NUDODREN-570167 format. One line per field, with one value per residue (C-alpha): x, y, z; residue in one letter; residue number from 0. Coordinates in steps of 0.25 Angstrom, whole numbers, plus 2048, in hexadecimal, padded with zeros to 3 digits. Layout:
NUDODREN-570167
x <- c(X,...) .
y <- c(Y,...) .
z <- c(Z,...) .
rest <- c(A,...) .
nr <- c(NUM,...) .
END
This chain:
NUDODREN-570167
x <- c(853,84F,85B,85B,84E,852,85D,854,84B,857,85E,84F,84F,85B,858,84A,851,861,85C,852,85C,858,85A,85D,85C,84E,84C,851,858,85F,864,86B,870,877,87E,883,889,88F,894,88E,88C,87E,882,87F,873,87C,874,86A,86D,86E,877,874,884,884,87A,881,88D,887,883,890,895,88A,890,89F,897,894,886,87E,87A,86C,870,87B,870,864,86C,86D,85E,85E,86A,865,856,85B,863,856,84F,858,857,847,846,84F,847,83A,83E,842,834,82C,834,836,829,82E,839,83D,838,82D,82F,824,82E,837,82A,825,833,834,828,829,836,831,826,82F,838,82B,826,827,82D,839,839,83B,842,84E,851,851,85E,85B,85F,851,853,862,85F,854,85A,865,85B,853,860,863,854,855,863,85B,84E,856,85D,84F,848,856,855,845,848,855,855,85A,86A,86C,878,87B,86D,871,87D,879,86D,877,87F,872,86F,87D,87C,870,875,87F,876,86C,878,87B,86D,86D,878,86F,862,860,851,856,859,847,849,856,857,849,84B,85A,855,84B,854,85E,852,84E,85C,85B,861,867,874,86C,878,882,876,876,885,888,87C,881,88E,889,87F,88B,895,88B,887,896,899,891,88E,89E,8A0,894,895,8A3,89D,893,8A0,89F,894,88F,88C,885,87C,879,875,86D,865,862,85D,854,84F,84B,845,83D,837,836,82F,821,821,816,81B,81A,80D,807,7F9,7F0,7F0,800,800,7F7,7FF,80C,808,803,810,818,80F,809,80F,81D,814,812,803,7F9,7F2,7FD,802,7F3,7F6,803,7FE,7F1,7FA,805,7FA,7F4,803,804,7F7,7FD,80A,803,7FB,806,814,816,823,826,81D,825,832,82B,827,835,83B,831,828,833,835,828,825,831,82E,81E,822,82F,832,82B,820,81E,82C,828,837,836,82C,835,83B,82C,82A,82F,827,81B,81D,820,813,80C,811,80D,800,7FF,806,7FA,7F2,7FB,805,7FC,7F7,804,80D,804,800,80D,812,807,80A,818,817,80B,817,821,818,818,827,82E,828,82A,839,83A,831,83C,849,844,845,84B,845,83D,847,853,84B,847,855,85B,850,854,862,85F,858,863,86B,864,85F,863,867,86B,85D,85C,855,84E,84A,841,84A,844,84D,85A,861,85E,863,871,872,870,870,86A,876,876,86D,86D,868,85F,85F,853,851,846,838,83E,841,83C,843,84F,847,843,851,855,84C,84F,85D,858,85A,852,856,84C,84A,846,842,840,833,82D,81F,81A,820,818,820,824,816,81E,823,819,812,811,822,824,823,824,82F,82F,826,82F,829,82A,821,814,816,824,81A,818,825,82D,821,82D,836,83C,83D,832,82B,833,82D,837,831,837,834,836,838,82D,822,823,829,828,831,830,822,818,80B,809,808,807,815,81B,810,817,826,821,81C,828,830,828,826,81A,817,814,821,829,825,823,82B,828,82E,826,82D,82E,824,820,811,807,804,7F9,7FF,7F5,7F8,7F0,7F2,7EE,7ED,7F2,7F2,7EA,7E4,7D7,7D1,7E0,7E2,7F0,7F4,7FE,807,80B,818,81F,82D,82B,81F,810,808,7FC,7F8,7ED,7E5,7E4,7D7,7D9,7CE,7CE,7DB,7DC,7DF,7E3,7E4,7E8,7F1,7F4,802,803,80D,81A,816,821,82C,838,846,84B,843,83A,831,830,822,821,815,814,809,802,7F7,7ED,7EE,7FC,7FD,80A,80E,802,803,7FE,801,802,7FD,7FA,804,805,809,806,805,7F7,7F5,7F6,7EC,7EC,7E4,7E4,7DB,7D1,7C5,7C0,7D0,7D6,7E5,7EE,7F2,7FA,7FF,80E,810,80A,80C,7FE,7F7,7E9,7DE,7D2,7C5,7B9,7AC,7AF,7BC,7C0,7CE,7D0,7D6,7DF,7DA,7E1,7D3,7D4,7CC,7D1,7D0,7D0,7D5,7D1,7D3,7D0,7CC,7BF,7B5,7B1,7BE,7B8,7A9,79E,799,79E,7A1,79C,7A6,7A4,7AD,7A9,7AD,7A3,794,799,79A,7A5,7A5,79E,79F,79D,7AB,7AB,7BB,7C8,7C6,7CD,7C4,7C7,7BD,7BF,7BF,7BA,7C1,7B3,7AE,7BB,7BA,7AB,7AF,7B8,7C4,7C0,7BE,7B5,7B6,7A9,7A6,79A,7A1,7AA,7AF,7B7,7BF,7BF,7B0,7B2,7BF,7C8,7CE,7D1,7CF,7C4,7C5,7B8,7BE,7B8,7C0,7CF,7D6,7E2,7E5,7DD,7E2,7DE,7E5,7E1,7D6,7DB,7D1) .
y <- c(56D,576,57D,581,586,58E,594,598,59F,5A6,5AB,5B1,5B7,5BE,5C2,5C8,5D1,5D5,5DF,5E6,5E6,5F3,601,608,606,607,601,607,5FA,5FA,608,602,5F6,601,608,5FB,5F8,606,604,5F7,5FD,5F7,602,60B,602,601,5F8,5F8,5ED,5E0,5E5,5DA,5D9,5CD,5D4,5E0,5D9,5D4,5E3,5E6,5DB,5E1,5EE,5EA,5E2,5F0,5F0,5FC,5FC,5F8,5EE,5E8,5E6,5E2,5D8,5D0,5CD,5CA,5BE,5B9,5B9,5AE,5A7,5A6,59E,592,593,595,588,57F,585,584,575,572,576,56E,563,561,559,54E,545,546,551,54E,55B,563,56A,56E,574,57C,581,587,58D,593,598,59F,5A5,5A9,5B0,5B5,5BC,5CB,5CE,5C4,5C7,5D7,5D7,5D0,5DC,5E5,5EC,5E3,5D8,5CF,5C6,5C3,5C1,5B9,5B2,5AC,5A8,5A0,599,596,592,588,581,581,57C,571,56C,56B,564,559,557,554,549,545,536,533,531,539,53E,544,54C,552,557,55D,563,568,56F,575,57B,581,585,58D,591,599,59F,5A4,5AB,5B1,5B4,5BD,5C6,5C9,5CB,5C9,5C5,5B9,5B1,5AF,5A8,59F,59C,595,58B,58A,586,57D,575,574,570,564,55F,55C,54F,550,559,566,569,569,570,57B,57C,57E,587,590,591,593,59D,5A4,5A5,5A9,5B4,5B8,5B9,5C6,5CC,5CD,5D7,5DE,5E1,5E6,5EE,5F4,5F8,5EB,5E3,5EE,5F8,5ED,5E9,5F6,5F9,5EC,5F0,5FD,5F8,5ED,5F8,600,5F6,5F1,5FE,605,5FA,5F6,5E8,5DF,5DC,5EB,5EA,5DE,5DF,5D7,5E3,5E2,5D4,5D3,5DF,5D8,5CA,5D1,5D9,5CC,5C3,5CA,5D7,5CE,5C9,5D9,5D6,5D5,5CB,5C3,5C3,5BF,5B4,5B0,5B0,5A9,59D,59D,59B,590,589,58C,582,578,577,575,569,562,568,56B,569,574,57E,57D,57E,589,590,58F,596,5A0,5A4,5A9,5B5,5B7,5B9,5C2,5C9,5CC,5D0,5D7,5DD,5E7,5DF,5EA,5E9,5E0,5DA,5D5,5C9,5C4,5B8,5B3,5B3,5A4,59E,5A4,5A0,593,592,596,58B,581,586,586,57A,573,576,56C,56D,572,57E,581,584,58F,595,595,59C,5A6,5AA,5AB,5B4,5BC,5BF,5C2,5CB,5D2,5D2,5D3,5E0,5E6,5E3,5EA,5F7,5F6,5F6,601,60D,610,610,61B,622,620,627,631,634,633,63E,646,646,649,656,65B,65B,665,66C,67C,679,66D,667,661,654,64F,642,639,62F,622,629,62B,61F,61F,630,629,61F,627,636,641,649,658,657,65B,651,653,649,640,63E,632,637,645,648,656,65C,65C,664,66D,670,671,67D,684,685,68E,684,689,67D,674,666,659,64F,63E,63D,62F,631,62A,634,641,64B,653,658,661,668,674,66B,676,676,667,661,653,651,644,636,628,61C,60D,608,604,5F4,5F4,5F9,5EB,5E5,5F1,5F3,5F7,5FE,609,614,612,61F,62D,63A,646,651,661,66A,679,684,67F,689,681,675,66E,669,65D,65C,65F,654,659,64B,63D,63A,647,645,638,63F,649,63F,637,644,648,656,65D,66D,66B,666,66F,678,672,67B,67D,688,690,697,6A6,6AF,6BD,6B8,6B5,6A6,69C,692,684,67E,671,667,65F,65E,651,654,646,650,653,661,667,671,673,681,682,68E,68F,698,6A0,6A4,6A5,6AD,6A7,6A7,69F,697,68C,682,674,66F,663,65B,658,65F,664,672,679,687,691,69B,6A8,6AD,6BC,6C3,6C4,6B9,6AF,6B9,6B8,6B4,6A6,69E,69A,69D,695,68F,687,680,67E,676,678,674,680,67E,681,672,670,66C,666,65B,662,65C,666,65E,66A,675,67D,68C,693,6A0,6A7,6A4,696,68B,686,67B,674,666,66C,666,658,653,649,648,644,634,62E,61F,61E,614,61D,62A,62D,637,63B,640,63D,646,646,648,657,65B,66B,670,67E,686,692,694,6A2,6A5,69C,691,684,675,66A,65D,652,644,637,62A,622,624,617,610,616,617,60D,618,624,630,63F,64A,658,663,672,67E,682,67D,67F,670,672,662,658,647,639,633,623,622,627,637,642,650,65D,669,677,67F,68E,698,69F,693,691,69F,69E,690,696,691,682,675,66B,65C,654,645,63E,631,62F,626,623,618,613,611,606,5FF,5FE,60B,618,621,629,634,635,633,636,637,634,63F,63C,64B,657,664,671,67A,687,684,687,692) .
z <- c(E15,E20,E22,E13,E14,E22,E1A,E0E,E19,E1F,E12,E0E,E1C,E19,E0B,E10,E1C,E18,E0E,E18,E24,E2E,E28,E33,E43,E48,E57,E63,E64,E57,E59,E67,E5D,E54,E5F,E65,E55,E58,E66,E6E,E7D,E83,E8E,E85,E7D,E72,E70,E7D,E88,E88,E7A,E71,E6F,E64,E5C,E5D,E5A,E4D,E4A,E4A,E42,E38,E37,E35,E29,E24,E28,E2C,E3B,E38,E2E,E37,E42,E39,E31,E3D,E40,E30,E31,E3E,E3A,E2F,E39,E41,E36,E39,E49,E47,E3F,E48,E54,E4E,E4B,E58,E5F,E54,E55,E65,E65,E5B,E5B,E4D,E40,E38,E2F,E36,E40,E34,E2C,E39,E3C,E2E,E2E,E3C,E38,E2B,E33,E3E,E33,E2C,E37,E36,E43,E41,E32,E33,E41,E3A,E31,E3E,E45,E53,E59,E59,E4D,E50,E60,E5C,E51,E5B,E65,E5C,E59,E67,E68,E5D,E63,E70,E6A,E62,E6E,E76,E69,E6A,E78,E78,E6D,E73,E77,E85,E86,E7A,E7F,E70,E6D,E7C,E78,E6B,E73,E7E,E71,E6D,E7B,E7B,E6D,E71,E7D,E76,E6B,E76,E7C,E6F,E6D,E79,E73,E6A,E71,E80,E7F,E78,E84,E87,E79,E7D,E8C,E8D,E83,E87,E96,E91,E88,E95,E9E,E95,E96,EA3,EA6,E9A,E9C,E9E,EA8,E9C,E93,E9E,E9F,E8F,E8D,E97,E93,E84,E89,E92,E87,E7D,E86,E8A,E7A,E7A,E88,E8A,E7F,E82,E90,E8C,E83,E8E,E95,E9F,EA6,EB1,EA5,E9D,EA8,EAC,E9D,E9D,EAB,EA5,E98,E9F,EA9,E9D,E95,EA2,EA4,E96,E8E,E8D,E93,E96,EA4,EA7,EA2,EA2,E9F,E96,E8B,E8A,E8B,E7E,E77,E7A,E76,E68,E66,E68,E5F,E54,E52,E4D,E41,E3B,E39,E44,E3B,E3A,E47,E4C,E42,E47,E55,E53,E4C,E56,E60,E57,E58,E66,E67,E5E,E66,E74,E6C,E65,E68,E77,E79,E6C,E72,E7F,E77,E70,E7D,E82,E75,E76,E81,E8C,E80,E7E,E8E,E8D,E83,E86,E94,E95,E85,E7E,E76,E6E,E67,E5C,E5A,E69,E65,E5C,E63,E64,E56,E53,E5D,E57,E49,E4E,E55,E48,E40,E4A,E4A,E3B,E39,E42,E35,E2D,E22,E17,E20,E27,E1C,E15,E22,E27,E19,E1A,E28,E24,E16,E1E,E27,E1E,E14,E22,E26,E18,E14,E23,E22,E14,E1B,E26,E1D,E14,E1F,E2B,E38,E3C,E44,E3C,E2F,E38,E3D,E2D,E2B,E37,E32,E24,E28,E32,E28,E1F,E2C,E2C,E3B,E43,E48,E56,E59,E63,E65,E6E,E75,E6D,E62,E68,E65,E57,E57,E5D,E53,E48,E4D,E42,E3C,E3F,E4A,E58,E60,E6D,E79,E7B,E8A,E8C,E8E,E8D,E7E,E7B,E86,E7C,E72,E7D,E82,E74,E70,E7F,E7B,E70,E65,E59,E4F,E4C,E56,E4F,E57,E55,E5B,E61,E5D,E68,E72,E74,E7B,E70,E75,E7D,E73,E69,E60,E55,E55,E51,E43,E40,E34,E32,E39,E38,E39,E36,E2B,E2F,E2C,E34,E42,E47,E44,E4A,E55,E62,E5A,E63,E5B,E52,E4C,E4C,E49,E46,E4B,E48,E54,E50,E5A,E63,E69,E77,E7D,E8B,E93,E9F,EA6,E9C,E9B,E8D,E88,E8F,E8D,E92,E9E,EA1,EA1,EA9,EB4,EB2,EB4,EBF,EB9,EBC,EBB,ECA,ECE,EC4,EBA,EAA,EA1,E92,E88,E7F,E72,E75,E6E,E6E,E6A,E73,E74,E7B,E86,E88,E95,E9A,EA4,EAF,EBE,EC2,ED0,ED7,EE3,EE0,EE1,EE0,ED3,ECD,EC8,EBB,EBA,EAB,EAC,E9F,EA1,EB0,EB0,EB2,EA9,EAF,EBA,EB6,EBF,EBD,EC2,ECC,EC5,EBA,EBA,EAB,EA6,E99,E96,E8A,E90,E89,E87,E83,E79,E80,E89,E83,E81,E88,E88,E80,E76,E7F,E8B,E96,E9B,EA9,EAF,EBE,EC6,ED4,EDC,EDD,EEC,EEE,EF2,EEA,EDA,ED2,EC8,EBC,EAE,EA2,E96,E8C,E87,E7C,E79,E6A,E66,E66,E58,E59,E5D,E69,E71,E7E,E82,E8C,E96,E8F,E8A,E92,E94,E87,E86,E7D,E78,E7C,E71,E66,E6C,E67,E71,E73,E7C,E81,E82,E8A,E86,E85,E82,E81,E7B,E7E,E71,E6D,E5E,E5B,E55,E4A,E44,E47,E45,E4D,E4A,E55,E51,E5B,E5D,E59,E64,E62,E67,E75,E73,E6D,E62,E5B,E64,E60,E60,E61,E5F,E64,E68,E73,E6E,E61,E5A,E4F,E4B,E50,E4B,E4F,E50,E50,E4A,E4C,E49,E44,E44,E3D,E43,E3F,E4C,E49,E53,E56,E5C,E65,E69,E6D,E76,E7D,E74,E78,E6D,E74,E6F,E73,E72,E76,E7B,E86,E90,E9C,E9C,EAB,EA8,E9C,EA3,EAF,EAE,EB7,EAB,EB0,EA3,E9B,E8D,E7F,E72,E72,E6A,E62,E5C,E5F,E57,E55,E48,E43,E36,E29,E21) .
rest <- c(M,T,R,V,W,A,L,A,L,A,L,L,F,L,A,S,H,L,P,F,L,A,P,G,L,E,D,I,D,S,L,N,F,A,L,G,L,R,D,F,D,P,T,R,H,Q,P,H,P,P,G,Y,P,V,F,I,A,L,G,K,L,G,R,M,M,G,L,S,E,P,Q,A,L,S,V,W,G,T,L,F,G,A,I,A,I,F,A,L,L,D,L,F,R,A,I,D,G,I,E,R,R,T,S,D,G,A,D,T,R,R,A,A,F,A,T,V,L,T,I,A,C,P,L,F,W,F,T,A,V,R,P,M,S,D,V,P,G,L,A,V,A,L,V,A,Q,A,L,V,A,T,A,F,C,R,Q,R,K,M,Q,A,G,D,R,D,G,L,A,A,S,G,R,L,I,V,L,G,S,L,T,A,A,L,A,L,G,F,R,S,Q,T,I,W,L,T,A,P,P,L,M,L,V,I,L,H,R,V,G,R,G,A,A,G,A,I,L,G,A,S,M,A,F,A,L,G,V,L,L,W,A,I,P,M,V,I,A,S,G,G,L,R,A,Y,M,E,A,L,G,S,Q,A,G,E,D,F,S,G,V,D,M,L,I,R,N,P,T,A,R,S,L,A,A,A,V,I,N,T,L,V,L,P,W,G,S,T,V,L,G,I,A,A,V,T,L,S,V,L,G,F,A,V,M,V,A,R,A,R,M,G,L,L,L,L,G,V,L,A,V,P,Y,L,I,F,H,L,L,L,Q,E,T,V,T,T,R,Y,A,L,P,V,V,P,A,V,C,Y,L,I,V,R,G,L,S,S,A,G,R,R,I,A,V,P,A,V,A,G,V,A,V,W,A,A,W,I,A,V,P,A,V,S,V,Y,A,S,R,P,S,P,V,A,E,A,L,S,D,V,S,A,A,A,R,S,A,P,Q,E,P,A,L,G,M,H,Y,V,F,A,R,A,V,Q,V,A,P,P,Q,T,T,R,L,L,D,A,V,P,A,H,E,W,L,A,A,S,R,Y,W,L,D,D,D,K,G,S,L,W,F,L,A,D,P,T,R,T,D,L,G,L,I,D,P,L,S,T,R,V,R,G,T,Y,R,W,A,P,E,L,G,R,L,L,S,G,A,R,P,S,A,V,D,W,V,E,I,D,D,P,G,W,F,L,M,E,G,W,D,V,T,P,E,T,A,G,V,A,R,L,D,R,I,R,P,G,R,T,P,I,V,G,Y,I,R,R,D,A,E,A,A,V,L,L,I,G,G,R,N,L,D,P,T,A,G,V,H,G,T,V,T,V,S,L,D,G,H,I,V,R,T,L,L,A,P,S,D,P,G,F,F,V,Q,L,L,D,L,P,D,G,A,L,E,G,A,G,R,Y,A,R,V,E,I,T,A,A,R,A,D,G,S,G,P,A,N,I,G,I,E,Q,F,N,V,Q,P,T,G,R,V,L,W,G,F,D,T,G,W,H,E,Q,E,F,N,P,I,T,G,R,L,W,R,W,T,S,N,H,A,E,T,I,V,H,H,A,G,K,D,L,V,L,T,V,A,G,E,S,P,L,R,S,F,D,R,P,A,L,V,R,V,R,A,G,D,R,V,L,A,Q,Q,Q,L,S,N,D,F,D,L,N,V,R,I,P,A,D,A,L,R,A,A,G,D,R,L,I,L,D,T,D,E,T,F,V,P,A,E,R,S,E,N,A,D,R,R,R,L,G,L,R,I,W,K,F,E,L,R,E,A,T,R) .
nr <- c(0,1,2,3,4,5,6,7,8,9,10,11,12,13,14,15,16,17,18,19,20,21,22,23,24,25,26,27,28,29,30,31,32,33,34,35,36,37,38,39,40,41,42,43,44,45,46,47,48,49,50,51,52,53,54,55,56,57,58,59,60,61,62,63,64,65,66,67,68,69,70,71,72,73,74,75,76,77,78,79,80,81,82,83,84,85,86,87,88,89,90,91,92,93,94,95,96,97,98,99,100,101,102,103,104,105,106,107,108,109,110,111,112,113,114,115,116,117,118,119,120,121,122,123,124,125,126,127,128,129,130,131,132,133,134,135,136,137,138,139,140,141,142,143,144,145,146,147,148,149,150,151,152,153,154,155,156,157,158,159,160,161,162,163,164,165,166,167,168,169,170,171,172,173,174,175,176,177,178,179,180,181,182,183,184,185,186,187,188,189,190,191,192,193,194,195,196,197,198,199,200,201,202,203,204,205,206,207,208,209,210,211,212,213,214,215,216,217,218,219,220,221,222,223,224,225,226,227,228,229,230,231,232,233,234,235,236,237,238,239,240,241,242,243,244,245,246,247,248,249,250,251,252,253,254,255,256,257,258,259,260,261,262,263,264,265,266,267,268,269,270,271,272,273,274,275,276,277,278,279,280,281,282,283,284,285,286,287,288,289,290,291,292,293,294,295,296,297,298,299,300,301,302,303,304,305,306,307,308,309,310,311,312,313,314,315,316,317,318,319,320,321,322,323,324,325,326,327,328,329,330,331,332,333,334,335,336,337,338,339,340,341,342,343,344,345,346,347,348,349,350,351,352,353,354,355,356,357,358,359,360,361,362,363,364,365,366,367,368,369,370,371,372,373,374,375,376,377,378,379,380,381,382,383,384,385,386,387,388,389,390,391,392,393,394,395,396,397,398,399,400,401,402,403,404,405,406,407,408,409,410,411,412,413,414,415,416,417,418,419,420,421,422,423,424,425,426,427,428,429,430,431,432,433,434,435,436,437,438,439,440,441,442,443,444,445,446,447,448,449,450,451,452,453,454,455,456,457,458,459,460,461,462,463,464,465,466,467,468,469,470,471,472,473,474,475,476,477,478,479,480,481,482,483,484,485,486,487,488,489,490,491,492,493,494,495,496,497,498,499,500,501,502,503,504,505,506,507,508,509,510,511,512,513,514,515,516,517,518,519,520,521,522,523,524,525,526,527,528,529,530,531,532,533,534,535,536,537,538,539,540,541,542,543,544,545,546,547,548,549,550,551,552,553,554,555,556,557,558,559,560,561,562,563,564,565,566,567,568,569,570,571,572,573,574,575,576,577,578,579,580,581,582,583,584,585,586,587,588,589,590,591,592,593,594,595,596,597,598,599,600,601,602,603,604,605,606,607,608,609,610,611,612,613,614,615,616,617,618,619,620,621,622,623,624,625,626,627,628,629,630,631,632,633,634,635,636,637,638,639,640,641,642,643,644,645,646,647,648,649,650,651,652,653,654,655,656,657,658,659,660,661,662,663,664,665,666,667,668,669,670,671,672,673,674,675,676,677,678,679,680,681,682,683,684,685,686,687,688,689,690,691,692,693,694,695,696,697,698,699,700,701,702,703,704,705,706,707,708,709,710,711,712,713,714,715,716,717,718,719,720,721,722,723,724,725,726,727,728,729,730,731,732,733,734,735,736,737,738,739,740,741,742,743,744,745,746,747,748,749,750,751,752,753,754,755,756,757,758,759,760) .
END
């Protein structure tokens, strides 16, 4: 009867998933898998090492059956998800029945409940339709775990001298070892799920044929590994080439992934635990409820089923530790192997209240989970991933473009473009952290056609290009209800940006955004070491150049000089003070200053110590050039350096109590838009904020929430105030005075947006 019930559940699972297979490729891993289907070679990341050879072999089988690449990869998640139902049932029965000599029926009920809850968990249900190896790898690992756990359970109940029982247990161990080896061909991380229970069951046989079990298990494991390892190494060009690729991938993972082991703080640990235990449920409320019930189940097992808890711990805890310490926990799907253990603990916790309460309670949790999971699968299948949709739109637009557009991109999208390159476009190189340089070289080659750019919205390097020449043609995002289940997917969001004949653009070494400042430091490019270069479009008319920055020289009392040159001719030499080190100026470029050969004038910035003792460490943080008839502004005294969140890409600046902005208003009335964070996040009371030009108050408001103010700025008021606009607040704080913090800045308002535009009449 139990098998009939499991078969019915598996058929329901298949019917609920097969119509909703992935409509396209999405995460970088799935893109690599698709390239592996075309030409398997882990040394070229087709797919990335360790290679996933068994999964790729199944994907190739799917292609032979006429499935598309996304379907050929995702169908196996659905099929193996159904297989996992049978493995889960046997695994949970072994855990539950290890304490008793005979079954009383309760173990079967709890195993069934835990199985239903596991597959209903939104992460399991949803991941089964993605073109990834997570569910197939977990399913095979669960089969291995079920075999080994069953062997352990039988050994525990075996009578002394039961040779037949011992032999049967040994066969299960050997079969479990072979299955564990095959699981490695799906996902290498499965070793943390299968090796610990294998060691436990073999240790339990000490004195009862452990040597034979070790030999048989070792041979079976070696055979299973060789079945996929030999073809993989041959396809990689030999063992040496494969090991070099594997070592390179391991180095990239360790250096480029935000692991807890590299940032072992209490906050990081808390975030990792939340990401691992709460996010898989797709809802904070459901996730917290699940964690609470699992803690109750843990307490129940400590009191009533310690041997079962030991087995459960051996099955799940090694992977949990590995995941928390050495994986990127923000990637939700990596937490999938933890889900079965959590679900079993939930059922044990609810079962302690008695059958009358446990049955409806488990059903309620399962329905709640399905209420989240089933619509998510439908939404996921209804449209392609953001990057796939963007590339489709780019291809369609390119076919009707008057001339071939160039397509640049952030590196995160390069693999997607390689898999599905847009037709009739010229592809630009995407060098990591320096992607904007390909666009700059495109313009320097006198190319005048449209330049399109696939931009990661968390990146800020396009701030090195004239913002007035850019417009966003399309924004592509996952549906909001998929956010948690797709957390950590790469690439995720994408903006399709069009850049048309920019008025200026900058090369390397500029600190215009926090990101580009970091790149400049890594590249060791500074105006004090070598000139930093930008280009301004030729024009016969006069223009205004804004330049600002900071003296970063740690030597107290030494000023810096910043020299601005245009086509080799010095325009101005500016003084960068030593303390506080901040400077900003507007420079007038008269008629004809930008005329010359070529389409762009070359601007160079150099820096030196004012005492002639050598180069100065100067960061150029502000740059803009516009015709004299356009509005231009720069952040002056009282504004702190720009900051950003590298996860979201959001930029902000803090003000002090008195922040001045220098404005070129071109004799026009303006409208100021200023938006920022609620002062109550930093202070116990609302803040009084004033916008003024000199002594003339233009706006005044008491702020207690996030704010978005629009203030009209008369040109005559700015002119009378020496072209300076002031933002005042009566609330400030110093971070170092509130906590153990080295930040001695006086902070007032956190400003997300500060923009000036011409007022409409």
